[in-house]
C-alpha positions as CSV (number, residue, x, y, z in Angstrom):
1,X,275.6,122.6,-220.5
2,X,277.1,121.5,-217.2
3,X,280.4,119.6,-217.5
4,X,279.6,118.5,-221.0
5,X,276.1,117.3,-220.3
6,X,272.7,119.0,-220.6
7,X,271.3,120.2,-217.2
8,X,268.8,117.9,-215.4
9,X,265.4,119.3,-214.6
10,X,266.6,119.9,-211.0
11,X,269.8,121.6,-212.2
12,X,267.8,123.8,-214.5
13,X,265.3,124.9,-211.8
14,X,268.2,125.9,-209.5
15,X,270.0,127.8,-212.2
16,X,267.0,129.6,-213.5
17,X,265.9,130.5,-209.9
18,X,269.4,131.9,-209.3
19,X,269.2,134.0,-212.5
20,X,265.7,135.2,-211.8
21,X,266.9,137.9,-209.4
22,X,268.0,141.2,-211.2
23,X,271.0,141.7,-208.8
24,X,272.3,138.2,-209.5
25,X,271.9,138.7,-213.2
26,X,274.0,141.9,-212.9
27,X,276.6,140.0,-210.9
28,X,276.9,137.3,-213.6
29,X,277.0,140.0,-216.3
30,X,279.8,141.8,-214.5
31,X,281.8,138.6,-213.9
32,X,281.4,137.7,-217.6
33,X,283.8,140.6,-218.3
34,X,286.4,138.9,-216.0
35,X,287.0,137.7,-212.5
36,X,286.8,140.1,-209.6
37,X,287.2,140.2,-205.9
38,X,284.3,140.7,-203.5
39,X,285.1,144.3,-202.3
40,X,285.7,145.6,-205.8
41,X,282.6,143.8,-207.1
42,X,280.5,145.2,-204.3
43,X,281.6,148.8,-205.1
44,X,281.1,148.3,-208.9
45,X,277.5,146.9,-208.4
46,X,276.7,149.3,-205.6
47,X,275.7,146.9,-202.8
48,X,277.1,146.0,-199.4
49,X,279.5,143.1,-199.1
50,X,277.2,141.1,-196.9
51,X,274.4,141.4,-199.4
52,X,276.7,140.5,-202.2
53,X,278.0,137.4,-200.3
54,X,274.4,136.1,-200.1
55,X,273.9,136.5,-203.8
56,X,277.3,135.0,-204.6
57,X,276.5,132.0,-202.5
58,X,273.3,131.4,-204.4
59,X,275.0,131.7,-207.8
60,X,277.9,129.4,-206.7
61,X,275.4,126.8,-205.4
62,X,273.7,126.9,-208.8
63,X,277.1,126.2,-210.5
64,X,277.1,129.5,-212.4
65,X,280.1,131.1,-210.7
66,X,283.1,129.8,-208.7
67,X,285.1,131.4,-206.0
68,X,288.7,131.0,-205.0
69,X,290.6,132.4,-202.1
70,X,293.9,134.0,-202.9
71,X,296.5,136.0,-200.9
72,X,297.3,139.6,-202.0
73,X,300.8,141.0,-202.2
74,X,300.3,142.4,-198.7
75,X,299.1,139.1,-197.3
76,X,295.4,139.8,-197.2
77,X,293.1,137.0,-198.1
78,X,290.9,137.9,-201.0
79,X,288.0,135.9,-202.5
80,X,287.8,136.1,-206.3
81,X,284.8,135.0,-208.3
82,X,284.5,134.1,-212.0
83,X,281.8,132.7,-214.2
84,X,281.9,129.0,-214.8
85,X,281.8,127.6,-218.3
86,X,278.0,127.1,-218.4
87,X,276.0,127.1,-221.6
88,X,272.2,127.2,-221.5
89,X,270.1,126.9,-224.6
90,X,266.4,127.1,-223.7
91,X,264.1,125.7,-226.2
92,X,260.8,124.0,-225.8
93,X,262.4,120.6,-226.6
94,X,265.2,121.2,-224.1
95,X,262.7,122.1,-221.4
96,X,260.6,119.0,-222.2
97,X,263.7,116.8,-221.8
98,X,264.7,118.5,-218.6
99,X,261.2,118.1,-217.2
100,X,261.4,114.4,-217.6
101,X,264.3,114.3,-215.1
102,X,262.7,116.4,-212.3
103,X,262.8,114.7,-209.0
104,X,261.4,117.5,-206.9
105,X,258.3,119.5,-207.3
106,X,259.8,122.5,-205.4
107,X,263.5,122.5,-204.6
108,X,262.9,124.5,-201.4
109,X,260.5,121.8,-200.1
110,X,262.5,118.6,-200.8
111,X,261.5,115.5,-202.8
112,X,258.2,115.2,-204.6
113,X,255.7,112.9,-203.0
114,X,255.3,109.4,-204.6
115,X,252.4,109.1,-207.0
116,X,249.8,106.3,-206.4
117,X,249.6,103.8,-209.2
């Protein structure tokens, strides 16, 4: 669920696309254990910070994680990420309901063309 409501078809497509990548799945799994800052998370997962940032942006855009900027004791800005309170239950019935709300055939290509009557 997203903010107390089931995800729309479009929400679900974005969320599942974000989770379809093994690295992003590992990031969510790691953050499920508790919030973490970018540099430490990159070391824990074994990827570069720029690559991690790309994946974090995709997860944040999907509403699966949220980032906050905080100052450390020595004054350095540090971005912390944590998992949002999302709850996905995928059943055939849930997918059928979500499919009724789809507005785009492909999220990367924009709105679906209008059907002729």
